[in-house]
C-alpha positions in Angstrom: 73.7 92.9 135.6 75.3 96.4 135.2 78.8 94.9 135.2 77.7 92.4 132.5 76.4 95.2 130.2 79.6 97.2 130.7 81.6 94.1 130.0 79.7 93.4 126.8 80.2 97.0 125.5 83.9 96.8 126.3 84.2 93.6 124.4 82.4 95.0 121.4 84.6 98.1 121.5 87.8 96.0 121.6 86.5 93.8 118.8 85.7 96.9 116.6 89.3 98.2 117.1 90.7 94.7 116.2 88.6 94.6 113.0 90.1 98.0 111.9 87.1 100.1 112.7 87.8 103.7 113.8 86.4 106.4 115.9 85.3 109.1 113.4 87.6 112.1 113.5 87.9 115.4 111.7 91.3 117.1 111.1 90.9 120.8 109.9 93.7 122.3 107.9 95.3 118.9 107.3 97.8 118.3 104.5 97.5 115.1 102.6 100.5 113.9 100.6 100.2 110.9 98.2 103.5 109.0 97.7 102.6 107.0 94.6 101.3 109.9 92.7 101.9 111.2 89.2 103.5 114.6 89.6 101.4 116.2 87.0 98.1 115.0 88.4 97.5 117.9 90.7 96.3 115.6 93.5 99.7 114.8 95.1 99.5 117.4 97.8 96.3 118.9 99.1 95.3 120.9 102.2 91.8 121.0 103.7 89.5 119.2 106.1 90.4 115.5 106.4 87.8 113.2 107.9 88.2 109.6 109.2 85.1 107.5 109.0 83.9 104.7 111.3 85.0 102.2 108.6 88.6 103.5 108.6 88.4 105.5 105.4 89.9 108.9 105.2 88.2 111.5 102.9 89.2 115.0 101.8 86.7 117.1 99.8 88.6 119.0 97.1 85.6 120.8 95.6 81.8 120.3 95.4 82.2 117.2 93.1 85.6 115.7 93.8 87.1 114.2 96.9 90.2 112.1 97.7 89.6 108.8 99.5 92.4 106.9 101.3 92.3 103.6 103.3 93.6 103.6 106.8 96.0 100.8 106.0 97.6 103.1 103.3 98.6 105.7 105.9 102.4 105.8 106.1 102.9 108.6 108.6 101.1 111.5 110.2 102.7 114.3 112.2 101.3 117.7 113.0 98.4 117.6 110.6 100.5 116.2 107.7 99.2 112.8 106.6 101.3 110.8 104.1 99.5 107.9 102.3 100.9 105.3 99.9 98.0 105.8 97.4 94.6 107.4 97.1 91.4 107.3 95.0 90.0 110.3 93.3 86.2 110.1 93.6 83.8 112.3 91.6 80.1 112.8 92.0 78.0 111.8 89.0 76.9 114.7 86.8 73.4 114.6 85.5 72.9 116.3 82.1 69.4 117.2 81.1 68.1 118.6 77.8 
């Protein structure tokens, strides 16, 4: 019975990897470079804490309202805390204005 349970968990783990799911990770002091970036946007190169979620999405918080979001399949290269992506999304938290 114990071997069966271990076998099932191993199968689920392999299936998750095949589906593109990731083990969540955090990379402090990482540099993110976006290849297809307009040079005047200000988001082409950023340094900070890069997080990889379980779903395979990388995120870097730029300030309290804005973060970069990159898909794992867009990762071109990563060496020594330098992550190069083809493209990224700039996400912003909604702002609530009250009278």
